[in-house]
Each structure stands twice: as structure tokens, then as C-alpha cells.
KOLSE-243614 format. One line per field, with one value per residue (C-alpha): x, y, z. Coordinates in steps of 0.001 Angstrom, whole numbers. Layout:
px c(X, ...) .
py c(Y, ...) .
pz c(Z, ...) .
This chain:
px c(47095, 50133, 52656, 56532, 60054, 63032, 66255, 69566, 67021, 68962, 70967, 71092, 69578, 67184, 66265, 65570, 63421, 61415, 60851, 60001, 57507, 56037, 55492, 53526, 50987, 52709, 52955, 56437, 58526, 62038, 64941, 68876, 71150, 71710, 68480, 68681, 68585, 65732, 63872, 65104, 63679, 60151, 60078, 60270, 58599, 55990, 57946, 57558, 60530, 62497, 66814, 67592, 70867, 69886, 73056, 71879, 69563, 67311, 67158, 64833, 63091, 61901, 61476, 59320, 56907, 56808, 55420, 52937, 51353, 51088, 49198, 49396, 53257, 53364, 56997, 60398, 63903, 66991, 69016, 71560, 74427, 77955, 81384, 84678, 88273, 89879, 93129, 94308, 93281, 96755, 97113, 93014, 91131, 89307, 87179, 86015, 85332, 83469, 81062, 80532, 79368, 77127, 75851, 75306, 74702, 73305, 71548, 69077, 68270, 67440, 64945, 63826, 63469, 61793, 59047, 58146, 55548, 54095, 54256, 52523, 49926, 48812, 48496, 45102, 43766, 45026, 47450, 51438, 54004, 57689, 61087, 63669, 67168, 69790, 73227, 75151, 77336, 80042, 78146, 79137, 82709, 85756, 88194, 91214, 90335, 87395, 87541, 85705, 82882, 82539, 82263, 79471, 77500, 77873, 76584, 73584, 73055, 72413, 70947, 68509, 68511, 68177, 65018, 63253, 63465, 62405, 59366, 58511, 54756, 54285, 53146, 55962, 57888, 61624, 63505, 67364, 68366, 72080, 72741, 76181, 78249, 75389, 76751, 75546, 76550, 78673, 78880, 82720, 83442, 82609, 84904, 87429, 87202, 86722, 89106, 86806, 89309, 89465, 85387, 85787, 87898, 85634, 82974, 85499, 84982, 81826, 78776, 76019, 76281, 73080, 71537, 69921, 66665, 67021, 67605, 64519, 62164, 63358, 62874, 59427, 58714, 59724, 57793, 54634, 54639, 51269, 51534, 52666, 55292, 58740, 61934, 64325, 67411, 68071, 71352, 71361, 74102, 74764, 75575, 79094, 79910, 80094, 80891, 83048, 86031, 85220, 84081, 83975, 85448, 84263, 81034, 78963, 78949, 77629, 80342, 80419, 80776) .
py c(-13173, -12305, -10841, -10578, -9225, -11643, -9805, -11372, -13964, -14873, -18061, -20023, -18936, -16105, -18302, -21199, -19139, -17613, -21431, -21988, -19118, -19995, -23771, -22372, -20115, -16333, -13943, -13165, -9921, -11769, -9184, -9123, -7627, -10435, -10233, -13361, -15447, -13754, -14384, -18478, -17553, -16519, -18978, -21882, -20549, -17210, -15154, -11438, -10187, -7105, -6280, -4343, -3367, -2833, -20, 2045, 4137, 4767, 1217, 615, 3481, 1926, -974, 386, 2200, -1400, -2971, -222, -1005, -4730, -3991, -4968, -5850, -8543, -9591, -8973, -10822, -8905, -11627, -9514, -9631, -11819, -11815, -11436, -12190, -13681, -11769, -10485, -6919, -5404, -6297, -5812, -5048, -1977, -1615, -5403, -3814, -1378, -3465, -5976, -3062, -1706, -4425, -6271, -3419, 8, -2256, -3672, -150, 1424, -1958, -1757, 1941, 1896, -404, 16, 2392, 81, -3033, -619, -123, -3839, -5408, -6294, -6290, -9024, -9690, -8665, -7991, -9344, -8220, -10951, -9663, -12754, -12341, -15252, -16558, -14449, -11995, -13377, -14764, -13483, -15622, -14816, -13517, -12615, -9068, -7320, -9739, -10101, -6253, -6409, -9304, -7874, -4724, -6508, -8127, -4678, -2685, -5798, -5599, -1670, -1671, -4010, -2299, 960, -794, -1605, -1840, -1891, -5023, -5906, -9017, -8632, -11514, -12360, -16038, -16237, -19600, -21395, -23725, -23179, -24866, -22955, -23063, -19450, -18254, -19177, -19307, -15696, -15246, -16767, -14908, -17839, -20422, -23563, -25555, -23140, -22922, -26829, -27248, -25275, -28417, -31109, -33943, -32188, -35088, -32856, -28649, -27136, -26170, -23718, -25369, -25992, -21570, -21571, -23193, -21948, -18238, -19381, -21081, -17950, -15754, -17944, -18201, -17342, -13290, -12807, -14788, -13021, -15645, -12689, -14465, -18185, -19467, -22548, -24999, -28457, -30890, -31181, -27554, -27091, -23318, -21451, -22889, -26335, -28859, -31724, -33440, -36915, -39294, -38840, -41555, -42752, -43385, -47100, -47327) .
pz c(27859, 30216, 28472, 29261, 27576, 27747, 26761, 25633, 24005, 20844, 22782, 26139, 29163, 27365, 23750, 26430, 28741, 25749, 24829, 28567, 28881, 25036, 26690, 29834, 27588, 27995, 24988, 24739, 23461, 22313, 21890, 21282, 19521, 16579, 14313, 12041, 15746, 16647, 13188, 13782, 17457, 16254, 13441, 16492, 18725, 17515, 19745, 18925, 18427, 18104, 17229, 20842, 22141, 25923, 25947, 23614, 24879, 21798, 21649, 24900, 24369, 20777, 23359, 25222, 22574, 20958, 23581, 24792, 21780, 22472, 25458, 29076, 30482, 33356, 33766, 32398, 32668, 32555, 30444, 28676, 30060, 29652, 30546, 28355, 29169, 32504, 33117, 36222, 37815, 36804, 32952, 32509, 28923, 30546, 27356, 28177, 31643, 30237, 28044, 30712, 33149, 30453, 29325, 32798, 35167, 33133, 30620, 33574, 34518, 31242, 30680, 34205, 34119, 30579, 31263, 34933, 34105, 32214, 34491, 37225, 34697, 34430, 38014, 38464, 42180, 43853, 41167, 40710, 37906, 38316, 37445, 37156, 37004, 36522, 38087, 38849, 41355, 40368, 42221, 45785, 44913, 43786, 41861, 40328, 36992, 37547, 38901, 35838, 35555, 39249, 39662, 36924, 38014, 41775, 40105, 38743, 42538, 43859, 41387, 42021, 46037, 45920, 43535, 46042, 48414, 46788, 45362, 48740, 49168, 46057, 44103, 42083, 42825, 42361, 41754, 41214, 39700, 40207, 38088, 38286, 36073, 32804, 30074, 26674, 23318, 23352, 26999, 27908, 24118, 23982, 27359, 25522, 22495, 20156, 21845, 22101, 23687, 26513, 26683, 26578, 29423, 31410, 31407, 31260, 32781, 35211, 35694, 34109, 34724, 34340, 31048, 29660, 29947, 33881, 34415, 32102, 34093, 37381, 35862, 34763, 38122, 39759, 38104, 38302, 42105, 43855, 43310, 46990, 46536, 46324, 45167, 46484, 45165, 44151, 43872, 41314, 40580, 39794, 41806, 41053, 41669, 45500, 45635, 42704, 43997, 44515, 41154, 41261, 37768, 36952, 37830, 40789, 42743, 46623, 49145, 50221, 54380) .
């Protein structure tokens, strides 16, 4: 059976990715900080779960030890991350920036480094392993108030790009998925410190923003592509979001000539 570790699995894209891998017959190790959410996910899906804070070296070492006991490991999805605040650079909360960098960048490095030896050891002749990192369109498109998140996701992008070069010659896929506007229950609410009105306004009148399930299906598709096929970098947006700065609000309708 193929096995995958998914970080940031307690909600949103991470939880949806766990469900999608399970549906496709994978053995899933779901990790996150919130043990209660993980236990609920385990009860629902049958996934194995472990409480892990990817910013803590001891937690990541415990994850590596736990996975080693299970047997072969075939894929890792670095999904743990998130955005905090939207203040201008001049008035930025430096601790919020530090948290974003620790989670979105250093967390990716910690988990990748800890599990890479197990991925290598599990590759059968003619097959490949996969390391997926979830970045964001924010990695490539700056916007006012986004500097901390822009920088963190740009860092995640570069970690993935450099890793791909460093693993050249090995049968290991290094995949980056960069979602655009995804409407999950917590992303914007966390960013705006629980301000539901501000969080809801992000998606107001947008005709079908992406869902966590959309991204989960994309992740699993990229991992399950033929062994020699690498999806280096894939940007996924809803049709209503033409770019970071252009979001159509209202129904999507064909123009009449």
C-alpha cells in the first residue's frame, strides 16, 4: 500500500487532501497541531494521526520516528502554513511575520529533511516518490498588505525549486501547487484574527471560488501521475480570479456579440 504524510491536516486543504488520498486507497498519516481535529478526522476517514507542530524540531523528529515504524513512505505533502494580518510594511507585526516564515518555509524544510531518507529508501525500481509543497499565487504576485505572506510563500516556492535541482538524477518528484482564491472555513478568518465580516468580504459575490476539495484533487492527481512525470509548478485559480489583482464579482456569463 502507498503511504503519504500530509501536514496541516486538521482543516481546509489539508483535511480534504487526507480524505482524497484515503478515497484513492492510500495509507495516510495526517499531522497537525490540533489533536481534537485530528482525532475527528481519524474517526471519519481511518487515517493515522499524530500531533505535530512543524516549527518544532522535536515534533518533526517524532514524526520521522513514527513513520519509520509504519514502513515504506511514498509521498509527503507540505501543506502546513497560513497567513496572518494584512498591515502595511511600515506597521507590520514582526512576530506574525516570524510565525509565517517559521511555518511556511522552515516547516517545509524540517519535514522534508526528516522524511527524505525514508522516501529514498522506499522507491522501487521504475517507480518514484513525491514531495509536494503548497505555496500560493501570493508567492508570485505582490499586493498591498501582503508583504509578510508574499515573502513567506515566495520562500516556500524557492525551497521547492532549489530542492528540485538538488535532487536531480533521483526518482523523486518535487511538485509545487500554488492555489489562488480558495474558500475554506478558516484561512481568511485566521488572517483577520476572527473578524468574520472581513473574512466573508474576501469571497463576497465571487462566482464559485475554489474549494479545498479542488486543491486536494489536484494534489493527488499530480502525485499519481506516471512515475516519470513531474508537475513542477501548477497555479490553480477559479475562473473568476484572472489574477491576484483582478477578481470578478458577480455571475460569470458569456458576452453577447
